[in-house]
C-alpha positions in Angstrom: -0.1 0.0 0.1 2.8 2.2 0.8 4.5 1.6 -2.4 0.7 2.6 -4.1 0.8 5.9 -2.5 4.5 7.0 -3.7 3.4 5.9 -7.1 0.5 8.2 -7.0 2.4 11.2 -5.5 4.9 11.1 -8.5 2.2 11.0 -11.0 2.6 14.5 -11.9 6.7 14.6 -12.1 6.3 11.3 -14.1 4.3 12.9 -16.8 6.9 15.9 -16.8 9.9 13.5 -17.0 8.3 11.8 -20.0 8.0 15.1 -21.6 11.9 15.5 -21.4 11.6 18.1 -18.4 14.6 17.6 -16.1 14.5 19.9 -13.0 11.2 19.9 -11.8 10.6 22.3 -8.8 8.0 22.1 -6.0 6.8 25.3 -4.2 4.6 25.5 -1.3 3.6 28.1 1.7 3.1 27.7 5.3 1.5 30.5 7.3 -1.2 32.0 5.5 -3.9 32.0 8.1 -2.1 32.9 11.4 -2.6 36.1 13.3 1.2 36.6 13.8 4.6 36.1 12.1 5.6 35.8 8.6 4.5 33.5 5.9 7.3 31.1 4.7 7.7 29.8 1.1 9.9 27.0 0.1 11.1 25.8 -3.3 12.7 22.4 -3.9 14.2 20.4 -6.6 14.7 16.7 -5.6 16.2 14.1 -7.3 13.6 11.9 -8.8 15.2 8.3 -9.5 13.5 5.7 -7.7 16.2 4.8 -5.5 16.3 8.6 -4.4 12.4 8.9 -3.2 12.3 9.8 0.4 9.3 7.4 2.1 6.8 9.1 4.1 6.5 12.6 2.3 3.1 13.6 2.3 1.3 17.3 3.2 3.2 18.8 6.2 0.3 19.0 8.3 -0.5 15.3 8.5 2.9 14.3 9.8 3.7 14.1 13.4 6.1 16.7 14.7 9.2 14.6 15.3 8.9 12.9 12.1 8.4 16.0 10.2 11.7 17.4 11.4 13.8 14.4 10.4 12.2 14.4 7.0 12.8 18.1 6.5 16.5 17.4 7.1 16.6 14.4 4.7 14.9 16.5 2.1 17.5 19.0 2.5 20.3 16.8 2.4 18.9 15.1 -0.8 17.7 18.1 -2.5 19.2 19.0 -5.9 18.5 22.8 -4.7 16.2 24.2 -2.2 15.6 28.0 -1.1 13.2 29.2 1.7 12.0 33.0 1.8 9.8 34.5 4.4 7.8 37.7 3.8 7.2 39.6 7.1 3.9 40.3 8.7 4.5 44.2 8.3 4.5 43.6 4.0 1.6 40.8 4.8 -0.3 44.2 6.0 0.9 46.4 3.3 0.1 44.0 0.0 -2.3 41.3 1.6 -1.6 37.8 2.3 -2.5 36.6 -1.0 0.3 38.8 -2.7 2.7 38.2 0.1 2.3 34.4 -0.8 2.9 34.9 -4.4 5.9 37.1 -3.8 7.3 34.5 -1.2 6.8 31.5 -4.0 8.3 33.7 -6.6 11.5 34.6 -4.5 12.1 31.1 -3.1 11.9 29.8 -6.9 14.2 32.6 -8.3 16.6 31.9 -5.3 17.1 28.0 -6.4 20.8 27.5 -7.2 19.4 25.3 -10.3 16.9 27.0 -12.6 13.8 24.9 -12.8 12.6 23.5 -16.4 9.0 23.5 -14.8 7.3 24.5 -11.6 4.6 22.7 -9.7 2.5 25.0 -7.3 0.4 24.2 -4.3 -3.0 25.8 -4.4 -4.8 27.7 -7.4 -2.7 30.4 -8.4 -0.5 31.9 -11.1 2.9 33.4 -10.2 5.0 35.7 -12.1 7.9 33.5 -13.1 10.3 32.9 -15.9 9.4 29.4 -15.8 6.5 26.9 -17.3 4.1 26.3 -14.3 1.2 24.0 -13.0 -0.9 24.9 -10.2 -2.1 21.9 -8.1 -5.0 22.0 -5.6 -4.0 20.1 -2.7 -0.7 19.7 -4.5 1.0 19.2 -0.9 -0.7 15.7 -0.5 -0.6 15.1 -4.2 3.0 15.8 -5.7 6.0 14.5 -4.0 7.8 17.6 -5.0 5.5 19.9 -3.4 5.0 17.7 -0.2 9.1 17.9 0.2 8.6 22.0 0.0 5.7 22.0 2.4 7.6 20.0 4.8 10.9 22.1 4.8 8.6 25.5 4.8 6.8 24.2 7.9 9.6 23.1 10.1 11.2 26.3 9.0 8.4 28.4 10.2 7.7 26.2 13.5 11.1 26.7 14.8 11.0 30.8 14.2 7.7 30.7 16.1 9.3 28.9 18.8 12.0 31.3 18.9 9.6 34.2 19.0 7.9 32.5 22.0 11.4 33.4 23.9 10.8 37.0 23.2 7.0 37.1 23.6 5.9 34.4 26.0 2.7 35.4 27.0 1.2 34.3 23.4 2.3 30.8 23.5 3.5 31.1 20.1 5.6 27.7 20.7 2.4 25.9 21.0 0.0 27.7 18.6 2.7 29.0 15.8 0.9 32.2 15.6 -2.7 30.8 14.8 -5.8 32.1 16.5 -6.3 29.6 19.4 -8.5 30.6 22.3 -5.2 31.1 24.3 -3.7 33.2 21.7 -7.2 35.4 21.2 -7.3 35.7 25.0 -3.8 37.0 25.4 -4.3 39.7 22.7 -7.3 40.6 24.5 -5.1 40.8 28.0 -1.8 42.2 26.3 -2.7 43.9 23.2 -0.8 42.9 20.0 3.1 42.5 20.0 5.6 43.8 16.7 5.1 40.2 15.0 1.2 40.5 14.9 -0.3 41.1 11.5 -2.5 44.5 12.3 -4.8 43.6 9.2 -5.5 40.0 10.7 -5.9 41.4 14.3 -7.9 44.5 14.1 -11.1 42.6 15.3 -9.8 42.0 18.7 
């Protein structure tokens, strides 16, 4: 059964490889919904030979934290190229979260040391990039390459929020990662917002 899911996750990549595409980049974002912290985008080009495929890659939200951290290290070690780019909460407030996500994805892709021949994008959007592209809804669960990007983006952002929790302990960012949990919203009501809160996301509180 495990083998079957791996084959399914390589469907998009295999179609492209059959067309002669060599370097396929996957790109994904983490942190569109939180009330605090940046949106983080990752782009990655993975080796796609059967012997190089990493077992267990999936939508990062479906993977247990410890396993996700191990997978992220393995992905970074095996990647032909990867780049992580964060767009700050201030910029999210200035240009809105959709534009911030598009910018982060574009910059992550342009930051790759190997120029991709084709890009697989998680979601339903077109990015202003000089590469051929295809967007895949739920791509982090359906495409191996996008799944790899989602894992390294999530681990990077989670670690960032754990660090922020040391500076702003009252919001429990280490636990909620900036998302609007009851504890987080209650802390905003009690202490107000801090410098890493998104003003456009917290104006109702």
